[in-house]
Residue, then its C-alpha position, 0 to 999 in steps of 0.5 A: m408094770e409101772l411102779k406104782k400098780q404093782m405096789q397097788i396089785s401087791m397091796l390088793l394081793t394082800l388084802a385078798v389074802v390077811i380077808s380070806i385068812i380072816e374069813s376061814f376062821f368064821p365058817v357060815f353054812n359050815n354045818l350045811i356045806p362044809g367050808f362055804k365062805l361069804g368070800l368076802a376077798n372077793a369083793v378084792v378082785l371084784f376091785a381090780l377087775f373094774v379098777f385096773s384089768f381082767k389079767d390083773a385079776v387072775y392075778i390076784s386070784f390066783l397067786k391069793v388061792l397059791l398064798v392061802g393053801i401055803l399059809r393056813t390050807g396046805l399047799f396043793s392039799v385037797t382044800f388048795f384044789f377045791s379053792l383053785s378049782g372055784a376059783v380058775l372057773s368064777i375069774l374066767m366066768m366074770g371076766f367074761f362077763k364083763t366084757s357083754d356090758k350089760f351087769s352091774i358089778i353087781g350083776i358080775s358080783i353074783v356070776g362069780a359067786v355061783f360060779h364058785g360054787v360050781g368050779q368047787i362042785l366040779f373038782a368034787t366029781f372029779y375027785m369024788e369020782s361021783y355025780k351024785i355031788l352034782n345034785i347040790i349045785p341048787l344049794i349052791i346056787l340058791i346060796s351064793i346068789p345071796s352071797g354074791i349079791v353082799v359081794g357085789i354091794l361092797s365091792k361097788k362101794i369101793v369102786l365108787h369111791y376110790r374113782e371118786d377120791f383119784a377119777 
């Protein structure tokens, strides 16, 4: 990887970590779903997915979870594994849906938001050894769609601005 691209990816990773940590101090629906966040750091992952590559987006997504785990939630804590399970399923599904070229960045963002929540619920099912937690999936989807739309709109504006300035 060339030095310029390495620096850009490093800056994006730093931005994603900072946004994620700041966002963790402002729970959105904490009374309804503990730990739920809007997911603004995912705008950075989407940017990497659409401007750079799937590999770069995976790199940023995974290292963001790892660094936030080290700095904020505790490495290998339950919170870390919730975040990791959501991030892994989210980035895999966003990459898969992006290959079809039938989804806009907003659509991919919605996919990412929904599957991030689903990944966390699947982990909770495993961790709590109970399938009852799966009953919350419709609520997760309902909340994830507007979250995905907001992050998608933000990501779209950032990507368009980047392409105008650096194309």
